[in-house]
FIBA-794772 format. One record per residue: x, y, z of N, C-alpha, C, O, CB in turn; residue in three letters. Coordinates in steps of 0.001 Angstrom, whole numbers, padded with zeros to 6 digits, always signed. Glycine has a CB too. Layout:
N
XYZXYZXYZXYZXYZala...
***
This chain:
286
-008350-015699+005272-007581-014511+004886-007445-014431+003362-007187-015434+002697-006181-014533+005548met-007625-013215+002819-007437-013020+001391-005962-013184+001035-005079-013060+001884-007950-011631+000959leu-005726-013465-000230-004355-013558-000737-004219-012605-001922-004188-013052-003069-003995-015034-001154glu-004138-011305-001664-004077-010330-002757-002754-010408-003506-001734-010816-002951-004282-008918-002219pro-002787-010014-004768-001561-009958-005561-001040-008538-005704+000069-008334-006197-001798-010554-006932ile-001827-007548-005279-001367-006162-005373-002292-005226-004604-003487-005483-004463-001278-005725-006841ala-001715-004145-004115-002462-002953-003704-002441-002081-004945-001439-001421-005222-001826-002214-002405leu-003530-002069-005693-003472-001679-007098-004009-000298-007448-003630+000256-008480-004201-002656-007875ser-004878+000274-006622-005493+001543-007002-006050+002255-005777-006177+001682-004696-006604+001318-008035ala-006374+003522-005989-007076+004301-004983-008071+005203-005686-007887+005559-006850-006089+005127-004114thr-009125+005570-004975-010195+006410-005513-010388+007627-004629-010278+007545-003406-011513+005618-005633his-010676+008753-005257-011008+009961-004516-012175+010649-005204-012465+010377-006369-009785+010913-004410met-012839+011537-004484-013937+012279-005080-013618+013761-005058-012852+014229-004215-015257+011996-004344glu-014205+014494-005982-013982+015933-006050-015288+016617-006398-016273+015969-006750-012885+016285-007085cys-015280+017925-006296-016484+018678-006645-016622+018843-008148-017708+018664-008701-016466+020043-005975gln-015512+019189-008817-015543+019383-010264-014255+018839-010880-013159+019264-010515-015729+020885-010617lys-014392+017911-011801-013218+017356-012467-012409+018438-013179-011179+018380-013200-013639+016282-013462leu-013090+019423-013761-012384+020452-014515-011511+021317-013618-010619+022004-014114-013373+021322-015261lys-011746+021302-012311-010894+022032-011379-009798+021142-010788-008665+021592-010612-011737+022624-010261glu-010124+019890-010483-009186+019001-009811-008168+018383-010754-006984+018330-010422-009935+017916-009108thr-008597+017912-011922-007687+017207-012821-006509+018080-013271-005392+017567-013332-008450+016712-014036val-006693+019369-013591-005532+020187-013940-004501+020293-012812-003302+020374-013079-005988+021567-014328pro-004952+020293-011566-004014+020318-010446-003178+019043-010439-001960+019098-010272-004765+020479-009106val-003825+017906-010620-003122+016634-010592-002168+016497-011778-001079+015940-011642-004121+015483-010586leu-002574+017000-012927-001734+016896-014123-000608+017923-014126+000550+017577-014359-002582+017065-015373ala-000939+019168-013870+000037+020249-014020+000966+020410-012822+002092+020886-012968-000679+021539-014260asp+000501+020017-011639+001306+020221-010435+001898+018935-009876+002868+018981-009119+000475+020878-009379leu+001319+017767-010245+001764+016505-009655+002165+015461-010692+002512+014339-010324+000678+015947-008783leu+002125+015801-011967+002641+014965-013061+001792+013744-013379+002295+012786-013966+004017+014515-012729ala+000512+013756-013002-000362+012658-013399-000748+012810-014872-000805+013918-015405-001627+012614-012504phe-001011+011664-015519-001461+011646-016897-002812+010949-016983-003064+009983-016263-000427+010951-017801glu-003671+011434-017856-005016+010866-018010-004952+009612-018872-004422+009634-019983-005987+011903-018637lys-005499+008518-018346-005563+007261-019088-006923+007040-019738-007014+006490-020836-005245+006103-018169leu-007971+007469-019058-009330+007251-019577-010277+008224-018912-009985+008775-017851-009800+005787-019341ala-011418+008427-019553-012420+009344-019007-013805+008885-019418-014016+008431-020543-012167+010794-019484glu-014746+009008-018495-016147+008783-018791-016941+009765-017953-016366+010387-017059-016573+007304-018506lys-018230+009936-018195-018990+010934-017444-018833+010761-015934-019153+009708-015383-020459+010857-017818pro-018339+011804-015277-018208+011793-013828-016989+011101-013284-016849+010994-012066-019373+011173-013254gly-016080+010617-014146-014908+009882-013652-013724+010035-014596-013877+009985-015817-015243+008397-013473glu-012539+010222-014016-011303+010250-014778-010323+009262-014153-010176+009206-012932-010703+011685-014822val-009661+008490-014999-008637+007532-014563-007273+008141-014847-006981+008518-015982-008798+006144-015287lys-006443+008238-013825-005134+008876-013925-004034+007931-013455-004282+006967-012732-005106+010170-013106leu-002813+008233-013885-001663+007456-013443-000415+008311-013554-000237+009031-014536-001514+006156-014271lys+000450+008236-012553+001775+008832-012696+002593+007887-013568+002626+006689-013290+002468+009077-011292his+003253+008383-014614+003944+007491-015551+005098+006709-014939+005581+005759-015555+004458+008283-016699pro+005551+007077-013757+006663+006398-013102+006191+005505-011958+007010+005022-011175+007662+007416-012583asn+004870+005279-011849+004302+004497-010754+003267+003512-011280+002618+003770-012294+003671+005420-009702ser+003112+002387-010595+002131+001385-011002+000723+001716-010516-000262+001299-011126+002539+000026-010486asp+000629+002459-009428-000654+002738-008794-001541+003584-009699-001065+004508-010357-000443+003442-007458trp-002842+003264-009729-003818+004009-010523-004692+004843-009591-005038+004408-008492-004690+003047-011383val-005045+006044-010041-005913+006943-009280-007174+007221-010083-007107+007662-011230-005181+008268-008933leu-008331+006957-009466-009620+007282-010063-010208+008474-009323-010252+008495-008093-010589+006061-010016tyr-010658+009466-010081-011261+010660-009502-012725+010711-009906-013047+010673-011094-010514+011947-009954val-013614+010797-008918-015063+010813-009152-015614+012217-008880-015314+012816-007848-015783+009759-008253his-016404+012726-009793-017025+014039-009616-018371+013872-008934-019239+013148-009422-017188+014767-010975glu-018540+014549-007800-019807+014469-007074-020417+015836-006799-021412+015938-006081-019606+013739-005771thr-019829+016885-007363-020376+018218-007153-020256+018669-005716-019271+018370-005041-021812+018259-007573gly-021254+019385-005253-021222+019909-003888-021291+018855-002814-021099+019163-001637-022332+020851-003695gly-021569+017582-003197-021653+016513-002212-020282+016034-001744-020191+015300-000761-022426+015356-002784glu-019225+016434-002425-017878+016014-002037-017516+016672-000708-017382+017893-000625-016835+016382-003140ala-017362+015862+000314-017076+016395+001645-015653+016913+001736-014739+016351+001133-017308+015329+002708ala-015468+017986+002491-014126+018498+002731-013333+017464+003530-013825+016919+004518-014176+019863+003481ala-012105+017204+003092-011274+016207+003747-010380+016862+004788-009849+017952+004575-010430+015449+002719lys-010221+016178+005924-009194+016586+006869-007845+016205+006279-007762+015274+005479-009409+015928+008275gln-006778+016921+006667-005492+016665+006037-004951+015285+006361-004052+014807+005668-004500+017709+006458met-005478+014614+007413-005019+013248+007616-005744+012254+006704-005599+011043+006866-005210+012851+009068his-006515+012760+005756-006984+011968+004623-006414+012625+003369-007092+013416+002713-008571+011883+004574asn-005182+012298+003043-004536+012916+001890-003815+011855+001063-003738+010690+001453-003548+014013+002342his-003290+012278-000084-002460+011440-000952-001126+012135-001134-001008+013335-000886-003151+011175-002335trp-000099+011372-001576+001210+011983-001675+002019+011542-002877+001920+010404-003334+001968+011699-000458gly+002826+012469-003381+003840+012180-004391+005200+012503-003788+005288+013217-002789+003593+012997-005712val+006257+011979-004396+007592+012155-003832+008538+012753-004855+008509+012404-006035+008141+010824-003326arg+009385+013671-004375+010461+014231-005185+011791+013722-004645+011842+013132-003566+010417+015790-005185val+012869+013950-005395+014161+013353-005045+014952+014179-004046+015718+013612-003267+014983+013159-006283ala+014793+015507-004039+015627+016361-003191+014790+017328-002365+013686+017703-002763+016620+017138-004042thr+015321+017730-001214+014613+018683-000358+014453+020034-001038+013462+020732-000822+015350+018855+000963thr+015430+020400-001859+015323+021669-002579+014120+021709-003498+013558+022777-003739+016575+021922-003377gly+013720+020562-004012+012547+020508-004872+011262+020761-004092+010308+021314-004641+012474+019163-005570glu+011221+020365-002823+010042+020664-002004+009903+022173-001839+008803+022715-001940+010139+019971-000615val+011017+022846-001586+010991+024311-001478+010571+024942-002799+009798+025899-002816+012371+024848-001051asp+011080+024406-003907+010699+024929-005224+009214+024695-005496+008541+025541-006086+011548+024273-006330ala+008715+023548-005064+007287+023266-005236+006446+024253-004440+005410+024718-004916+006962+021826-004806ala+006887+024571-003234+006152+025546-002419+006107+026899-003131+005061+027546-003168+006806+025695-001017tyr+007230+027322-003691+007266+028604-004402+006359+028569-005629+005633+029527-005895+008709+028950-004818asp+006401+027467-006376+005605+027382-007598+004113+027336-007285+003318+028018-007931+006008+026151-008410tyr+003737+026535-006299+002320+026453-005935+001821+027786-005392+000699+028197-005684+002093+025343-004898leu+002645+028457-004608+002241+029742-004039+002024+030779-005134+001057+031541-005099+003293+030240-003043thr+002936+030801-006110+002815+031794-007181+001670+031478-008142+001191+032362-008852+004120+031881-007956ser+001230+030209-008164+000129+029810-009053-001138+029429-008276-002004+028720-008788+000566+028632-009928asn-001225+029902-007063-002328+029525-006183-003686+029899-006772-004598+029072-006789-002158+030184-004825arg-003830+031109-007245-005113+031555-007792-005440+030841-009094-006600+030509-009339-005098+033064-008017glu-004453+030602-009921-004672+029940-011208-005305+028567-011024-006190+028185-011789-003353+029808-011969lys-004855+027819-010008-005334+026455-009799-006360+026335-008670-006806+025233-008352-004168+025555-009508tyr-006730+027449-008074-007751+027416-007037-007331+026686-005779-008165+026082-005103-008974+026790-007572gly-006046+026734-005456-005532+026030-004274-006022+026748-003019-005850+027958-002872-003965+025956-004296ile-006632+025986-002125-007274+026587-000953-006312+026796+000208-006409+027797+000919-008423+025724-000502lys-005395+025870+000408-004438+025978+001511-003082+025486+001032-003007+024538+000251-004915+025167+002757gln-002018+026116+001487-000659+025631+001266+000109+025828+002566+000177+026940+003090+000039+026378+000065ile+000683+024757+003082+001486+024848+004297+002966+024906+003932+003401+024239+002993+001203+023649+005236ala+003726+025687+004656+005158+025775+004407+005827+024421+004655+005399+023672+005533+005794+026861+005297lys+006865+024106+003892+007545+022818+004069+008092+022652+005481+008520+023617+006115+008679+022680+003062pro+008070+021411+005962+008620+021110+007273+009068+019658+007324+008625+018829+006530+007589+021396+008376leu+009964+019359+008280+010396+017985+008527+009412+017331+009490+009056+017915+010514+011850+017942+009101phe+008974+016120+009159+008013+015417+009992+008138+013920+009745+007931+013459+008623+006572+015905+009708asn+008477+013153+010789+008592+011691+010687+009545+011265+009574+009279+010300+008857+007219+011073+010448his+010647+011983+009434+011672+011597+008473+011561+012235+007113+012529+012231+006354+011650+010158+008307gly+010395+012790+006779+010229+013405+005463+010249+014921+005570+009932+015493+006614+008923+012939+004812ser+010624+015554+004476+010515+016999+004337+009388+017225+003343+009503+016832+002182+011880+017669+003861tyr+008308+017846+003776+007082+017851+002986+006356+019178+003032+006517+019971+003960+006168+016769+003460ser+005553+019398+002005+004548+020452+002048+003192+019809+001810+003092+018779+001144+004840+021573+000993leu+002152+020422+002357+000785+019939+002190-000053+021058+001579+000111+022233+001909+000182+019465+003552tyr-000956+020666+000679-001867+021668+000121-003218+021042-000140-003341+019820-000222-001298+022275-001175phe-004226+021877-000269-005606+021447-000498-006041+021935-001867-006097+023136-002129-006563+021981+000613leu-006351+020972-002741-006783+021360-004089-008264+021751-004053-008943+021469-003066-006544+020195-005111glu-008780+022397-005109-010136+022953-005047-011247+021923-004893-012361+022274-004502-010393+023745-006268pro-010963+020657-005195-011988+019630-005063-012097+019037-003690-012808+018049-003505-011736+018557-006019gly-011398+019618-002692-011462+019282-001254-010464+018223-000824-010555+017741+000305-012841+018810-000905thr-009509+017834-001671-008577+016774-001317-007195+017309-000957-006655+018184-001634-008462+015793-002454asn-006638+016771+000112-005297+017144+000542-004235+016349-000191-004414+015163-000471-005150+016947+002034gly-003126+017011-000501-001995+016375-001165-000693+016749-000454-000560+017836+000109-001937+016784-002656trp+000252+015828-000497+001577+016033+000079+002619+015884-001019+002544+014965-001834+001847+015034+001238glu+003586+016785-001038+004787+016627-001853+005919+016380-000871+006292+017275-000112+005064+017897-002778ile+006465+015174-000881+007369+014715+000164+008753+014399-000388+008937+014215-001591+006794+013491+000851glu+009733+014339+000532+011091+013955+000171+011758+013292+001369+011640+013776+002495+011911+015185-000307cys+012458+012184+001129+013184+011480+002190+014695+011539+001976+015425+010680+002471+012728+010024+002264tyr+015165+012541+001244+016594+012635+000948+017436+012652+002212+018415+011911+002305+016879+013879+000128glu+017083+013471+003180+017878+013579+004402+017852+012281+005204+018891+011825+005683+017369+014732+005263ala+016683+011692+005350+016566+010464+006134+017350+009326+005507+017890+008482+006224+015107+010066+006279ala+017424+009285+004173+018080+008183+003483+019597+008275+003499+020277+007418+002934+017605+008124+002073leu+020136+009309+004144+021589+009347+004351+022035+008217+005270+023196+007809+005258+022016+010703+004938arg+021087+007715+006073+021335+006498+006847+020902+005321+005989+019725+005211+005645+020570+006515+008228lys+021816+004454+005644+021517+003360+004729+020406+002455+005257+019635+001894+004479+022765+002545+004475glu+020327+002315+006577+019316+001422+007157+017897+001929+006934+016945+001150+006988+019565+001253+008644ser+017746+003233+006683+016417+003821+006530+015682+003224+005329+014465+003047+005371+016524+005344+006377met+016408+002917+004277+015771+002397+003071+015153+001026+003290+014263+000623+002541+016775+002327+001946ala+015611+000305+004307+015101-001048+004546+013976-001069+005575+013341-002106+005766+016227-001954+005007arg+013723+000030+006225+012709+000060+007268+011301+000061+006691+011071+000481+005557+012905+001273+008148lys+010365-000423+007506+008925-000329+007199+008571-000855+005823+007777-000248+005105+008467+001100+007307ala+009161-001988+005454+008824-002582+004170+009348-001817+002976+008909-002049+001849+007366-002707+004055gly+010290-000897+003209+010884-000140+002114+010104+001076+001677+010342+001588+000583+011060-001017+000963gly+009174+001563+002494+008351+002697+002065+009161+003982+001933+008777+004876+001179+007211+002912+003045val+010290+004088+002664+011097+005306+002604+012052+005309+001409+012495+006367+000963+011887+005468+003892tyr+012360+004137+000905+013266+004034-000235+012622+004656-001471+011398+004780-001526+013641+002559-000505ala+013423+005050-002463+012827+005604-003686+011805+004651-004290+012034+003443-004351+013916+005915-004714pro+010684+005193-004734+009610+004401-005322+009741+004322-006842+008775+004004-007536+008254+004991-004944his+010908+004604-007346+011138+004568-008785+012444+003837-009070+013372+003852-008261+011168+006000-009378trp+012498+003206-010224+013710+002530-010680+014480+003419-011642+015708+003490-011602+013367+001190-011351thr+013736+004094-012503+014327+005035-013457+013841+006430-013117+012647+006633-012895+013964+004663-014931ile+014742+007384-013074+014381+008767-012740+013471+009352-013816+013765+009265-015009+015649+009639-012579val+012372+009943-013383+011461+010624-014304+012125+011919-014759+012438+012766-013922+010071+010907-013630tyr+012348+012096-016046+013183+013216-016512+012535+014584-016344+011332+014752-016542+013526+013018-017957pro+013356+015547-015977+012871+016912-015749+012280+017527-017004+011388+018370-016913+013996+017788-015237ala+012760+017121-018181+012233+017709-019412+010789+017317-019671+010125+017933-020505+013085+017299-020586glu+010290+016307-018976+008883+015937-019109+007999+016702-018126+006773+016596-018162+008714+014439-018899arg+008639+017471-017252+007882+018271-016283+008623+019600-016087+009072+019908-014983+007711+017502-014907phe+008746+020371-017151+009621+021548-017125+008991+022779-016486+007770+022886-016370+010039+021887-018517pro+009844+023698-016077+009411+025021-015670+008891+025150-014262+008409+026222-013895+008391+025471-016568gly+008965+024105-013449+008450+024177-012076+009550+024198-011035+009369+024746-009947+007537+023013-011807arg+010689+023606-011359+011775+023531-010374+011720+022267-009528+012574+022066-008665+011734+024738-009469gly+010739+021421-009758+010614+020155-009035+010001+019120-009976+009306+019475-010928+009745+020322-007740tyr+010259+017841-009706+009733+016764-010532+009167+015672-009630+009938+014977-008970+010832+016193-011467val+007851+015498-009578+007296+014364-008839+007773+013056-009471+007481+012782-010635+005742+014425-008816pro+008504+012255-008703+009074+011027-009239+008139+009833-009121+008280+008859-009861+010360+010722-008541gln+007187+009899-008198+006301+008757-008002+005079+009168-007196+005119+010099-006392+007041+007610-007300ala+004007+008454-007435+002793+008526-006611+002971+007463-005534+002981+006270-005838+001450+008294-007470phe+003113+007882-004279+003582+006966-003251+002521+006433-002303+002542+005247-001977+004608+007628-002468thr+001582+007280-001844+000730+006827-000740-000595+007561-000660-000791+008630-001238+001455+006985+000558his-001493+006934+000084-002730+007549+000527-002805+007396+002031-001936+006766+002635-003970+006916-000170gly-003826+007961+002641-003944+007890+004101-005380+007640+004519-006321+007942+003785-003429+009178+004747thr-005527+007089+005699-006826+006937+006329-006652+007000+007843-005531+006979+008351-007501+005607+005901leu-007762+007077+008549-007725+007213+010005-008406+006025+010661-009302+005405+010089-008396+008525+010449ala-007958+005718+011886-008580+004649+012649-008676+005062+014110-007983+005978+014552-007787+003333+012502cys-009525+004392+014843-009684+004663+016267-008934+003642+017118-008286+004002+018101-011162+004668+016640glu-009022+002385+016743-008377+001296+017476-007320+000680+016563-007651-000045+015625-009425+000216+017947asp-006052+000968+016840-004992+000537+015942-004884-000975+015850-004636-001514+014772-003681+001110+016388met-005065-001656+016955-004918-003107+016926-006055-003773+016163-005827-004738+015434-004854-003654+018341glu-007275-003271+016321-008391-003810+015553-008187-003578+014067-008477-004448+013246-009706-003185+016006ala-007682-002393+013726-007426-002087+012327-006297-002943+011769-006398-003486+010669-007093-000613+012164ser-005220-003056+012541-004097-003869+012089-004531-005320+011838-004128-005937+010852-002962-003825+013124arg-005352-005846+012738-005844-007210+012582-006641-007361+011293-006500-008361+010589-006703-007607+013781lys-007473-006377+010980-008262-006434+009749-007353-006437+008530-007556-007234+007614-009240-005251+009677phe-006352-005561+008503-005510-005438+007320-004615-006654+007126-004331-007040+005992-004664-004190+007413tyr-004171-007257+008213-003277-008400+008088-004035-009725+008022-003777-010535+007131-002308-008423+009248thr-004964-009959+008950-005615-011260+009053-006846-011388+008160-007299-012499+007886-006003-011518+010479glu-007385-010267+007708-008541-010314+006806-008142-009993+005368-008394-010787+004461-009622-009336+007278thr-007519-008830+005156-007148-008449+003791-005857-009095+003309-005601-009121+002105-007015-006961+003704leu-005035-009620+004222-003804-010285+003818-002687-009351+003403-001830-009724+002603-004089-011203+002709gly-002686-008128+003943-001646-007149+003649-000618-007112+004778-000814-007724+005828-002261-005754+003436leu+000473-006393+004554+001487-006179+005580+001182-004890+006336+000578-003970+005783+002904-006126+004954glu+001595-004823+007587+001601-003546+008302+002971-003344+008922+003604-004297+009378+000486-003498+009392thr+003425-002099+008937+004741-001748+009471+004586-000535+010370+004102+000508+009929+005765-001467+008325his+004988-000661+011618+004833+000427+012589+005796+001556+012276+006995+001327+012118+005061-000082+014021gln+005276+002778+012186+006107+003949+011940+006401+004697+013232+007533+005122+013462+005431+004878+010941ala+005389+004859+014072+005524+005486+015385+004317+005028+016208+003465+004315+015679+005603+007079+015281asn+004216+005411+017479+003115+004876+018301+001710+005116+017763+000784+004389+018125+003196+005462+019650pro+001534+006112+016912+000199+006440+016425+000003+006212+014932-001045+006560+014389-000103+007854+016742asn+000990+005637+014265+000919+005474+012813+001532+004133+012405+002598+003755+012889+001642+006641+012095val+000843+003420+011506+001489+002301+010832+001174+002363+009349+000217+003011+008925+001035+000951+011433phe+002000+001672+008564+001838+001655+007122+001223+000333+006685+001560-000723+007220+003185+001884+006421tyr+000324+000395+005715-000307-000783+005126+000287-000965+003732+000338-000021+002944-001881-000637+005072ile+000732-002181+003435+001475-002372+002197+001310-003796+001689+001081-004718+002471+002957-002051+002404lys+001424-003970+000393+001555-005295-000209+003021-005473-000602+003620-004542-001141+000596-005469-001457his+003617-006645-000346+005049-006807-000620+005432-006666-002080+006594-006393-002383+005494-008133-000141pro+004476-006846-003003+004794-006782-004422+004595-005405-005034+004910-005204-006207+003966-007769-005161asn+004079-004453-004266+003858-003117-004798+004452-002079-003866+004419-002246-002647+002364-002856-005008thr+004992-001013-004424+005705-000019-003631+004777+000969-002926+005137+001515-001883+006660+000733-004509arg+003606+001200-003474+002682+002143-002853+002230+001616-001492+002307+000418-001221+001462+002394-003769cys+001764+002516-000652+001345+002137+000691+000266+003087+001189+000033+004146+000607+002543+002131+001656tyr-000388+002689+002276-001425+003502+002897-000994+003799+004323-000629+002893+005072-002814+002784+002864val-001037+005062+004691-000715+005478+006055-001986+005380+006892-003005+005980+006550-000126+006935+006088val-001928+004630+007980-003063+004517+008895-002690+005203+010205-001768+004767+010895-003458+003018+009135cys-003396+006262+010544-003084+007055+011734-004228+006996+012732-005398+007088+012362-002791+008511+011353ala-003878+006843+013993-004904+006832+015038-005393+008257+015276-004599+009167+015512-004354+006212+016357arg-006698+008433+015211-007328+009735+015427-008563+009551+016299-009220+008510+016251-007704+010409+014073arg-008869+010559+017088-010083+010541+017899-011238+011234+017203-012403+010972+017500-009828+011194+019239gln-010909+012115+016280-011947+012886+015590-011688+012800+014093-010820+013500+013572-011969+014379+016071asp-012426+011956+013407-012232+011849+011969-013557+011550+011287-014498+011041+011895-011198+010763+011636phe-013597+011883+010002-014829+011741+009236-014884+010391+008530-013854+009786+008234-014955+012870+008218lys-016088+009940+008272-016317+008777+007431-016772+009274+006065-017586+010192+005966-017369+007808+008067arg-016238+008657+005012-016527+009128+003667-017284+008083+002852-017439+006938+003278-015239+009505+002959phe-017745+008487+001696-018472+007593+000802-017515+006588+000174-016299+006742+000287-019206+008394-000290ser-018053+005549-000493-017175+004592-001175-016320+005199-002280-015412+004538-002783-017996+003493-001753pro-016588+006442-002668-015718+007106-003638-014320+007339-003074-013380+007587-003828-016329+008433-004070asn-014180+007261-001761-012879+007357-001107-012519+005943-000668-013013+005463+000352-012898+008371+000119phe-011655+005271-001439-011344+003877-001131-009995+003468-001708-009407+004163-002536-012440+002960-001664arg-009529+002316-001242-008313+001697-001755-008678+000327-002310-009595-000326-001812-007216+001584-000643phe-007964-000104-003337-008297-001326-004069-007182-002345-003976-006014-002026-004199-008589-001011-005527thr-007547-003578-003643-006619-004687-003713-007105-005658-004776-008308-005852-004954-006475-005386-002339ile-006164-006262-005474-006485-007219-006532-006157-008624-006065-005080-008866-005520-005718-006888-007831thr-007077-009547-006275-006840-010968-006002-006676-011685-007345-006783-011063-008402-008021-011599-005159val-006416-012991-007299-005962-013678-008494-006981-013942-009576-006601-014126-010733-005403-014921-008110gly-008287-013968-009244-009282-014343-010240-010678-013936-009796-010882-013519-008656-009231-015843-010505ser-011638-014061-010709-013032-013818-010358-013505-014813-009302-014263-014453-008402-013922-013904-011604gln-013061-016054-009412-013452-017057-008423-012982-016664-007034-013685-016903-006051-012889-018426-008796asp-011800-016061-006939-011298-015623-005641-012113-014452-005092-012283-014324-003880-009825-015230-005750glu-012610-013609-005977-013484-012519-005539-014753-013099-004920-015179-012671-003847-013836-011578-006726val-015345-014059-005588-016573-014686-005090-016304-015393-003756-017094-015271-002819-017134-015692-006132val-015199-016124-003671-014861-016835-002435-014623-015852-001289-015039-016110-000160-013615-017715-002644ala-013957-014728-001569-013706-013709-000545-015019-013117-000048-015203-012914+001152-012795-012595-001098ala-015927-012842-000974-017218-012270-000592-018012-013247+000268-018612-012849+001267-018028-011886-001840his-018020-014511-000110-018719-015524+000685-018126-015627+002088-018850-015779+003071-018657-016890-000015asp-016810-015542+002164-016096-015625+003450-016468-014460+004359-016731-014649+005547-014573-015645+003222trp-016489-013257+003797-016905-012079+004566-018351-012206+005014-018681-011937+006170-016723-010800+003737phe-019200-012613+004103-020634-012654+004378-020984-013665+005458-021940-013463+006207-021395-012976+003113lys-020222-014751+005548-020508-015796+006527-020256-015342+007960-020987-015739+008868-019676-017016+006232ala-019229-014513+008176-018885-014076+009545-018338-012649+009522-017156-012440+009796-017840-015040+010188ser-019180-011663+009199-018671-010289+009056-018055-009729+010331-016998-009102+010267-019783-009381+008613pro-018679-009932+011484-018131-009386+012726-016796-010022+013068-015872-009337+013507-019111-009589+013875lys-016693-011316+012871-015445-012032+013144-014298-011462+012321-013169-011382+012804-015609-013528+012851lys-014574-011068+011094-013532-010573+010195-013355-009055+010265-012557-008499+009511-013852-010978+008775his-014077-008382+011147-013917-006943+011302-014617-006121+010250-014248-004969+010023-012491-006604+011296gly-015622-006685+009599-016325-006001+008514-017445-005134+009071-018306-005626+009801-016889-007018+007505val-017442-003846+008733-018512-002940+009141-019672-002953+008165-020829-002813+008560-017981-001535+009281ser-019356-003123+006881-020396-003134+005848-019872-003887+004638-018686-003812+004319-020825-001684+005454glu-020755-004612+003968-020364-005407+002806-021353-005171+001680-022556-005356+001863-020289-006913+003159leu-020864-004765+000524-021719-004546-000649-021749-005797-001513-020918-006692-001357-021223-003334-001476ala-022703-005852-002415-022840-006986-003317-021714-007000-004354-021080-005977-004617-024205-006948-004014asp-021481-008167-004929-020509-008302-006010-021062-007632-007272-022235-007781-007612-020179-009806-006279ile-020187-006894-007952-020512-006287-009232-019623-006914-010302-018419-007065-010095-020332-004737-009185gln-020203-007280-011442-019432-007900-012515-019618-007126-013807-020735-006784-014195-019844-009368-012707thr-018485-006856-014471-018497-006183-015768-017524-006938-016667-016309-006851-016488-018107-004650-015642ser-018059-007674-017627-017213-008479-018490-016493-009555-017694-017124-010371-017022-016208-007600-019218gly-015167-009549-017775-014362-010563-017087-013901-010127-015702-013099-010813-015068-013162-010909-017921ser-014405-008993-015233-013946-008437-013962-015085-008428-012936-016186-007960-013222-013396-007010-014165val-014807-008944-011760-015757-008890-010642-015117-008145-009481-013900-008197-009302-016193-010321-010202ser-015933-007452-008691-015412-006702-007552-016523-006476-006542-017706-006618-006853-014806-005353-008007ser-016124-006123-005332-017083-005715-004314-016408-004759-003342-015182-004695-003256-017658-006944-003565phe-017230-004023-002618-016754-003070-001625-016966-003622-000229-017960-004294+000046-017464-001720-001780leu-016018-003329+000649-016109-003765+002039-015549-002654+002924-014533-002042+002593-015339-005114+002267val-016217-002396+004051-015772-001353+004971-015058-001987+006153-015509-003000+006686-016964-000494+005452ala-013940-001390+006565-013135-001909+007672-013761-001531+009018-014843-000944+009029-011688-001372+007584asp-013126-001843+010149-013734-001549+011460-014056-000078+011700-014910+000241+012527-012822-002017+012540pro-013375+000827+010979-013634+002259+011140-014440+002836+009987-014492+004053+009809-012329+003010+011270asp-015067+001966+009203-015899+002371+008074-015120+003017+006940-015689+003762+006142-016948+003315+008544asn-013816+002735+006861-013051+003102+005678-013331+002056+004601-013361+000857+004882-011512+003203+005996asn-013535+002517+003368-013920+001600+002299-012720+001017+001566-011734+001702+001293-014816+002307+001316trp-012839-000272+001259-011861-000998+000455-012594-001717-000672-013777-002035-000553-011051-002008+001328trp-011889-001965-001752-012436-002701-002876-011598-003944-003129-010368-003890-003100-012494-001819-004133glu-012262-005052-003374-011598-006306-003750-011993-006602-005188-013182-006685-005496-011992-007502-002783val-011022-006760-006064-011311-006928-007488-010466-008027-008107-009422-008400-007571-011081-005623-008231thr-010926-008539-009234-010135-009484-010011-009236-008715-010979-009442-007518-011175-011053-010476-010777ser-008255-009363-011585-007260-008647-012409-007809-008032-013685-008975-008189-014048-006161-009576-012773pro-006903-007326-014342-007056-006730-015672-007621-005324-015666-007250-004500-016502-007930-007591-016501asn-008508-005046-014738-009082-003705-014700-009539-003462-013291-009874-004404-012573-010255-003536-015716glu-009562-002195-012875-010017-001795-011562-011123-000786-011742-010952+000202-012457-008862-001220-010709val-012253-001015-011109-013417-000131-011259-013276+001085-010369-014156+001946-010355-014720-000877-010927his
***
């Protein structure tokens, strides 16, 4: 079993960076950290998680909404304000779909599809957190993902403030096989949310991945992946050797070669449902 030190990053692909990045910056409060041809590195200033966006042009497959990412606001009124703001600016940002806010599994959320084919959620757990026990459930995923409130003056004129980048999602067919892979192979935690959903989490990081059982879901390229960090380059090599020796035993669908750039080594591995994960050494995430 791997011994990761963090669930550190996620990757998504889009058709055109010039269409997708403004949505993430202007509507979800992400800031650009770095850019190179075909890729932008983003981060919400109030969250540790890093988001990499890859431009693939027309090859970027349309995502089902159960493959989405989410940010969180502090109050339910902000979700309503976000719906109004996104609706009034729909044409400006090329938003393809916007669903009216609704309560679902404890959160009050809206979902929308940005022009690069990716689904996003603006969520709030204000109502659910009126029960003190809610903050302790499921590894703390419902509790606020911020220590210091992100100030409204840094995100003015919208009526809502994304306080944190909280989660991504993926789909699985066999929940127990998937759970076994995430816990016994990747060394992460899983927390049951309902009969068809569990959360994947590292105890040292607040971000999480929603894993939902689906009968009809798409498989995507490695540009759609989640990244875990292990302690060193040597641990990356040892993890790769371990996977390679018994891939079926460990639930591996596909294993890529190790890639090294300077002091950082990493490799890609696909879980039982062909969802891609990355294992990397510290300091940087590819």
